[in-house]
C-alpha positions in Angstrom: 0.0 0.0 0.0 1.4 3.4 -1.0 1.7 6.3 1.5 -1.1 8.9 1.4 -0.6 12.0 -0.7 -0.1 15.4 0.9 -3.6 16.3 -0.3 -5.1 13.3 1.5 -3.3 14.2 4.7 -4.6 17.8 4.4 -8.1 16.4 3.8 -7.9 14.2 6.9 -6.8 17.2 9.0 -9.7 19.3 7.7 -12.1 16.4 8.3 -10.8 15.9 11.8 -11.2 19.7 12.5 -14.7 20.0 11.0 -16.2 17.1 12.9 -14.6 18.0 16.2 -12.2 15.1 16.5 -9.2 17.4 16.4 -10.5 19.6 19.2 -11.1 16.6 21.4 -7.6 15.3 20.7 -6.0 18.8 21.3 -7.8 19.1 24.7 -7.9 15.5 25.8 -11.5 16.1 26.8 -12.6 12.6 25.8 -10.8 11.4 28.9 -12.9 13.4 31.3 -15.4 10.6 31.8 -12.7 8.7 33.7 -12.6 11.4 36.4 -16.0 10.4 37.6 -15.6 6.7 37.9 -15.4 6.0 41.6 -13.9 2.5 41.1 -10.7 4.1 39.8 -10.0 5.3 43.4 -9.4 8.9 42.7 -10.1 9.9 46.3 -8.8 6.9 48.2 -6.9 7.9 51.2 -8.2 11.5 51.0 -10.1 13.2 53.9 -13.8 12.9 53.9 -14.1 16.4 55.4 -13.8 18.6 52.4 -14.5 22.3 52.3 -15.9 24.0 49.2 -12.5 24.5 47.5 -11.6 20.8 48.2 -15.0 19.7 46.7 -14.1 21.7 43.5 -10.6 20.2 43.6 -12.1 16.7 43.9 -14.0 17.3 40.7 -11.3 19.2 38.7 -8.2 17.5 40.1 -8.7 14.2 38.4 -9.5 15.9 35.1 -6.3 17.9 35.3 -4.3 14.8 36.1 -5.8 12.9 33.2 -5.0 15.7 30.8 -1.4 16.0 32.1 -0.8 12.3 31.7 -2.4 12.4 28.3 0.3 14.7 26.9 2.8 11.9 26.6 0.2 9.8 24.6 -1.3 12.6 22.6 0.8 12.0 19.5 -0.2 8.3 19.6 -3.9 9.2 19.6 -3.3 11.6 16.7 -1.5 9.0 14.7 -4.1 6.4 15.4 -7.0 8.6 14.1 -5.0 9.8 11.1 -4.0 6.2 10.1 -7.5 4.9 10.5 -8.9 7.8 8.4 -6.2 7.1 5.7 -7.4 3.5 5.6 -11.2 4.2 5.9 -11.8 7.0 3.4 -10.7 7.9 -0.1 -9.8 11.4 -1.0 -13.1 11.7 -2.9 -15.1 10.6 0.2 -13.2 13.0 2.4 -14.0 15.9 0.1 -17.7 14.9 0.1 -17.7 14.5 3.9 -16.0 17.8 4.5 -18.4 19.6 2.1 -21.3 18.2 4.0 -20.0 18.9 7.5 -19.0 22.4 6.5 -22.5 23.1 5.1 -25.3 24.5 7.3 -27.0 21.1 7.3 -23.8 19.3 8.2 -23.1 21.8 11.1 -26.7 21.4 12.3 -26.3 17.6 12.2 -23.1 17.8 14.3 -24.7 20.2 16.8 -28.0 18.2 16.9 -26.3 14.9 17.4 -24.2 16.3 20.3 -27.3 17.7 21.9 -29.3 14.6 21.3 -26.7 12.4 22.9 -26.4 14.8 25.9 -30.1 15.0 26.5 -30.7 11.3 26.1 -27.8 10.5 28.4 -29.3 12.8 31.0 -32.9 11.7 30.5 -32.0 8.0 30.5 -29.6 8.0 33.5 -32.0 6.5 36.0 -33.2 4.0 33.5 -29.7 2.9 32.7 -28.9 2.6 36.4 -32.0 0.4 36.9 -31.1 -1.6 33.8 -27.5 -2.2 35.0 -28.7 -3.1 38.5 -31.2 -5.6 37.1 -28.5 -7.1 34.8 -26.0 -7.4 37.7 -28.7 -9.0 40.0 -29.7 -11.4 37.3 -26.0 -12.3 36.6 -25.3 -12.8 40.3 -28.4 -15.0 40.9 -27.2 -17.1 37.9 
């Protein structure tokens, strides 16, 4: 397989920017979900008596640590996305996708999809907790 052309690399970078992949890679924001997983033990050994500033730190501290640790892996994530996109899409397909996502309909699609996922995640939180609890109970009772 031949290496991608400079044009294809530029198209991949434009695609990543327009669909928001690049901003997530630049910020490491996709890792934030791990800051709220109690099973990871973020607060093990820390005092239970927290004042307001410590409460804020308990929320933002893990995010900061994740993003700091991410810096040494950032180029690996960048390369993985770029290599997959090189494999997944042709230059023609990338041009078509970019044209769509740069259009008003494409921008609305991206915004609407993000909002839909956020609202549904919030609206379904209790249902998912019940579903998971039910599945765990069923599994344990064998």
